[in-house]
C-alpha positions in Angstrom: 0.2 -0.3 0.0 0.8 3.6 -0.4 0.5 4.5 3.0 3.4 4.3 5.6 2.7 4.6 9.3 4.3 8.4 10.4 4.6 6.9 14.0 3.6 3.0 15.0 0.4 3.4 16.5 -0.5 0.9 20.1 -4.3 1.1 19.2 -4.4 0.0 15.4 -8.2 0.0 15.6 -8.5 3.5 16.4 -7.1 5.0 13.0 -8.8 8.4 12.0 -7.5 9.0 8.5 -5.4 7.4 6.1 -3.7 10.3 4.7 -1.8 9.4 2.1 -4.5 6.7 0.8 -7.2 10.0 1.1 -4.4 12.6 -0.7 -3.7 10.4 -3.7 -6.6 8.3 -3.9 -8.1 7.0 -8.0 -12.0 7.2 -6.7 -14.2 9.3 -4.2 -15.0 6.4 -2.0 -11.4 5.8 -1.8 -10.9 9.2 -0.5 -14.1 8.9 1.6 -13.2 5.6 2.9 -9.8 7.0 4.3 -11.0 10.0 5.8 -12.6 10.2 9.3 -12.5 6.2 8.9 -14.0 5.0 12.4 -17.2 7.6 11.7 -17.0 6.2 8.6 -17.2 2.1 9.7 -20.2 3.7 12.1 -21.8 5.4 8.6 -21.8 2.4 6.9 -24.1 0.2 9.9 -26.3 2.7 10.6 -27.2 3.6 7.4 -25.9 2.4 4.2 -26.6 -1.2 5.5 -30.4 -0.5 6.5 -31.5 1.5 3.4 -32.5 -1.2 0.7 -33.1 2.0 -1.8 -30.0 4.6 -1.9 -28.0 3.6 0.2 -25.2 6.0 -0.5 -27.5 9.0 -0.6 -29.0 8.1 2.7 -25.6 7.5 4.3 -24.4 11.2 3.2 -27.8 12.8 4.6 -27.4 12.0 7.4 -24.0 12.8 7.4 -25.0 16.2 6.6 -27.4 16.5 8.8 -25.0 15.0 12.0 -22.7 18.0 10.9 -24.7 20.2 10.9 -27.8 21.9 9.3 -26.4 24.2 7.8 -26.8 25.0 3.7 -23.4 23.9 2.2 -23.6 20.9 4.0 -27.0 19.9 2.1 -25.3 21.1 -1.4 -22.5 19.4 -0.4 -23.2 15.9 0.8 -26.2 15.1 -1.8 -23.7 16.2 -4.7 -20.5 13.7 -3.4 -23.5 10.9 -3.1 -23.9 11.7 -6.8 -20.7 11.6 -7.9 -20.0 8.7 -5.8 -22.5 6.8 -8.6 -20.9 8.3 -11.6 -17.9 7.6 -10.5 -18.8 3.8 -10.2 -20.4 3.7 -13.7 -17.7 5.6 -15.6 -15.0 2.9 -13.8 -17.2 0.2 -15.1 -17.4 1.3 -18.2 -13.8 2.7 -18.6 -11.5 0.9 -16.5 -11.5 -2.3 -19.0 -10.3 -0.4 -21.6 -6.9 0.3 -19.2 -6.3 -3.1 -18.0 -4.2 -4.2 -21.2 -1.1 -3.0 -20.4 0.9 -2.4 -17.0 1.6 1.5 -18.9 -2.0 1.9 -19.6 -3.1 0.7 -16.0 -0.7 3.0 -14.5 -2.4 5.9 -16.9 -5.6 4.8 -15.7 -5.0 5.6 -12.1 -3.0 8.6 -12.4 -5.8 10.1 -14.7 -8.6 8.5 -12.2 -6.2 10.2 -9.2 -6.5 13.7 -10.9 -10.5 13.7 -11.9 -11.0 12.1 -8.1 -9.0 15.5 -6.8 -10.6 17.7 -9.3 -14.1 16.5 -8.5 -13.3 16.1 -4.8 -11.9 20.1 -4.4 -15.5 20.9 -6.1 -17.3 18.7 -4.4 -16.2 20.6 -1.0 -16.7 24.3 -1.8 -19.9 24.4 0.2 -18.9 22.3 3.1 -15.8 24.8 3.3 -18.2 28.0 2.8 -21.2 26.3 4.8 -23.7 29.5 3.2 -26.3 27.9 0.5 -25.5 31.0 -1.9 -21.8 31.4 -1.2 -21.8 27.8 -2.2 -23.8 28.5 -4.9 -21.6 31.4 -5.7 -18.2 29.6 -5.5 -19.4 27.1 -8.3 -20.8 29.7 -10.1 -17.2 30.5 -10.1 -16.1 27.2 -11.1 -18.6 27.5 -13.6 -20.1 24.6 -12.5 -17.7 22.0 -13.8 -19.0 19.4 -11.4 -22.6 19.2 -12.3 -21.7 20.1 -16.1 -20.1 16.8 -15.8 -21.5 14.4 -13.0 -25.3 14.7 -14.0 -24.5 14.0 -17.5 -23.0 10.9 -16.4 -25.2 9.9 -14.0 -28.5 10.9 -16.6 -27.1 8.9 -20.1 -24.5 6.4 -19.3 -26.5 3.0 -18.3 -26.0 1.2 -15.1 -23.4 -1.8 -16.1 -23.3 -4.8 -13.7 -20.0 -5.7 -11.7 -18.2 -8.2 -13.4 -18.5 -11.6 -11.4 -15.3 -13.0 -9.9 -14.5 -16.5 -11.9 -16.0 -19.4 -9.6 -13.9 -22.0 -8.4 -13.8 -25.6 -9.6 -15.6 -26.8 -6.6 -19.3 -27.4 -6.7 -21.4 -25.8 -3.9 -22.4 -29.6 -3.3 -18.9 -29.8 -1.7 -19.6 -27.6 1.0 -21.1 -28.7 4.4 -25.2 -28.7 4.4 -24.7 -28.5 8.1 -26.0 -24.9 8.8 -24.4 -25.7 12.3 -20.9 -25.7 11.1 -21.1 -22.5 9.5 -19.8 -19.4 10.8 -21.7 -16.8 12.3 -21.6 -13.6 10.4 -19.7 -10.9 12.1 -21.1 -7.0 12.1 
């Protein structure tokens, strides 16, 4: 991994931020997953896993409400949720074309890193200024480039199912049918 610990922690399960992974993320999801890590895990359990319809949107709405009732949060959080949906769509359509050679894969990583940084910067303008109208003014000064990129992708790029991993040669019948031998799922 890219991140090397700056100082060894006696409490590795209590981590707040993966600085290197967050700053050099190749997707919005990776960036968000490495920022406020423990809170992200809590949000996943409380909102994402409990909302069958639009779980990403529900999670970011809850996060916005948790931050406070400022217009900037209410603009930024839903936009980041929509941006995540757009990023997944683009990744599923575009990434396979860049995986032929290591140099093309590296080029794809650098391209997505630049796009992620640009879109995260755009999406967090309202988060920084907090005021609804100042946030819209900030986006206006950026010519609403984020909206002009994200919304057409969400509206016009078709959903593509996640590629399924190759199945193993063992059949499911070889697994134990005894339900008592299965491990319980952890939370």
